[in-house]
C-alpha positions in Angstrom: 105.4 87.4 115.6 107.1 90.7 116.3 110.7 91.0 117.2 111.4 93.5 120.1 114.3 94.6 122.3 113.8 95.3 126.0 114.5 98.9 127.0 114.4 98.2 130.7 113.9 95.1 132.9 110.4 93.8 133.3 108.5 90.6 134.0 106.7 88.9 131.1 106.6 85.1 131.0 109.8 85.3 133.1 112.3 88.0 133.9 113.4 90.2 130.9 116.5 92.3 131.1 117.5 95.4 129.2 118.8 94.5 125.8 117.0 91.1 125.6 115.6 90.3 122.2 112.3 88.4 122.1 109.5 87.5 119.8 106.0 88.5 120.9 102.6 88.6 119.3 101.8 91.9 117.6 99.3 92.9 120.3 101.6 92.2 123.2 104.5 93.9 121.5 102.4 97.1 120.8 101.2 97.1 124.4 104.7 96.8 125.9 106.0 99.5 123.4 103.3 101.9 124.5 104.5 101.5 128.1 108.1 102.2 126.9 109.3 98.7 128.0 110.3 97.5 124.6 111.3 98.8 121.1 109.9 97.1 118.1 112.8 95.9 115.9 111.1 93.9 113.2 107.5 92.9 112.5 107.7 89.5 110.8 103.9 89.3 110.4 103.1 89.3 106.7 101.1 92.4 105.8 97.9 91.9 103.8 97.9 93.6 100.4 94.8 95.4 99.5 94.8 94.4 95.8 94.9 90.9 94.4 93.9 88.9 97.4 90.3 87.9 97.8 88.8 88.5 101.2 87.5 85.6 103.2 84.5 87.7 104.3 81.2 87.3 102.5 80.2 90.1 100.2 77.5 92.4 101.5 73.9 91.5 100.5 71.7 94.1 98.8 69.1 95.6 101.0 65.5 94.6 100.2 63.5 97.4 98.7 61.0 99.2 100.9 57.4 98.3 100.0 54.5 100.5 100.8 50.8 99.7 100.8 49.0 100.6 97.6 46.3 103.2 97.9 42.7 102.3 96.8 40.4 104.7 95.0 39.4 106.5 98.1 43.0 107.1 99.3 42.9 104.4 102.0 45.3 101.5 101.9 43.9 98.4 100.3 42.6 95.9 102.8 42.1 92.2 102.6 38.6 91.0 102.5 37.3 90.1 105.9 35.8 92.2 108.6 34.1 95.4 107.5 35.8 98.7 108.5 34.6 100.4 111.6 33.4 103.9 110.8 35.0 106.3 113.2 32.5 108.6 115.0 32.9 112.3 113.9 34.7 114.5 116.4 32.6 117.2 118.0 
């Protein structure tokens, strides 16, 4: 929770008068501060340190390598056995 002081009267979960101290969530405190309704006095939310604390997120997986079809002796991709290739008609 974030401790704020009202800079002017406003309505938020009941009437708030100038000088009132209240504890709000960080998001609400920021939104009211941007509208010049409150001044943030103290942020009691613990800050996360970058070093030493493991993240709860899973590590990123490696991308699988791209595979391309192998070329046969005539330069065409290798095909599975099955239907014979259709010979394209020459363009005129």
